[in-house]
N, C-alpha and C positions, 0 to 999 in steps of 0.2 A: 223390613224396609220395603218401601215403595218402589216398585220397578217403572221403567219408561211408560208401559202401557198404563197403569194405574195414575200416573201423572196425566196422561192424555184423556183419560175417563174423568179425572177431576176437572179439569179444564172444560171438557164438554159439558158436564154436570153444571159447572158454574155458567158458562155462556147459553147453553140451550137446555134449561132444567125439564122442559117440557117432552123432549125427547129421550126414548129409551136407548141408550148407547151401549147396553150390556153385551150385544154381539161383538163388539169392538175388543172387548177383554179377550174373547176367544180367538178371534180371527186375527186380531193383532199378535198374540203370542204365537199362534199357528205360522203366521208369515215369519216372525223372528226366528223362530225355531227352524224353520225350512232354510232360511238363509244362512244359519249357523251350520246345519246339517250339510248343506251343500258345500259350502266352505271347506269343511274338514273334509269332506269325501274329495273335493276337486285336489286338495293338497296330496291326497293318498294317490289320486289317479295320475298327477302329474309326476309323482316318484317313478312312476312306470311309462312317462310319455304319452298317457292318455287323457281324455277328457270323459265326461259323464256319458255323452252320446256314442263314443266309441266303445267305452267299456260295456254298455248295454248291449250293443251289437255283438261283440265279441261273447259276452257271458250267455247271451240269448243262443248263439250258435253252440257255445259249449255244452249248456244245458240240455240241448235237443238231442245229445247224445250221437255216439259213432253212426255214421260217418260224418256228423258235423256239418250237415248239409240240409238247407231248407229254402223255399220259395221266398221272394221279398214279400209276398203277401202274409206268409207265415210269420216271417221277421217282423213285419209292422204289427201285426195282432199280438204276438208273443211280448215283444217290446213295448207295446202300447204307444206306439208314434204312427204318424201318417206315411203313406206309402211314397210320398214326394221327400219327407224327411230320411227314409231308408234310402233312398236314391243317393242322396247328397253324403249319408254318411258311407254308404258303400263305396261311392267314388273315392273318398278319402282313405278309406281303410285298403282298399284295392291298390291304390298309389303306393302305400306303403308295404305291400305284400302279405298283409294280415287276413285277407279274405281273396276270393277269386269267384268269378262269375262265369257260368257255363250254360249252354242251352240245356233246358230241361227234356230228356229223352220222352217224358210222358205228356209234354205239352209243347208243340212245335212253336208257340209264340212266346212261352215263358223261359224264365232262366232259374238256375239253382244258385245258392250262395254256399260256399264251401269255406270253412275255417282252415287256414293254410297251416302247415307246421310252425311258421313263425308265429301266425295269430294264436295258435294253441299255448305255444310256450309262453307268449306274453300274458294271456287271460290267466294261465296257471299260475304264473308269478304274481299277477296283480290281485287275483281273488283273495287269498289269505290276508294279504294287507288291508284290502277292503273290508273283509268281514271283521278284522280286529277293529278297525276304525268304528265300525257300526257296533260292535260290542261295548266299546269304550264310550260311545255316545249313550248306549241305553242302559250302561251299568248303575246308573243312579235310580234306575227302577227295579222292582222286584219283579219275578217272573209273572206272578198276577197283574202287577201293574201294566207291564208290556203287552200282556194279553188284552187287559181291558182298554188300553190305549189304541192298540190295533183296531179293536172293533169299534170304538167310537171314531176314531179317524175314517172306517169304512163307512159308518153311517153320515158323517160330514160329507165325505166324497159323493155318496149316492145323493144325498139331498141336493148338493150344489151340481151334481150331473142332470138332475131330473127336470130341469126347468125348461 
């Protein structure tokens, strides 16, 4: 059975037979998969009154280990987001009492971000559900296929990032 991407490729081949549209088969499916995955994860986050950005910050703080405290620069690096995005996320999470910012005693100009008890309770409750959702999504693939896909996606990421 032909999927949506196959139909698009057929249309392009018909309209522009001189162009190699084969990358669309991969990129189109990659985009569609990303949208579907994000939607499933968003549903899981919503059950915990979170969004993906908030989950990322709380999870990054949790995995940093006790005392669950890092600088905003480390948070940006470890969550793979910009420092301005960190500031916006921290404002939202601090308002909810899930993180706390305080002066960094080792850097007079810097701050430290700490996961509060409420933040830790929330991420500890959301994390198993998040992982259950991820397991359900990738269950269609064998362990070997998952490993191969992860490696291939890394190669695509590297190629897309190198320009």
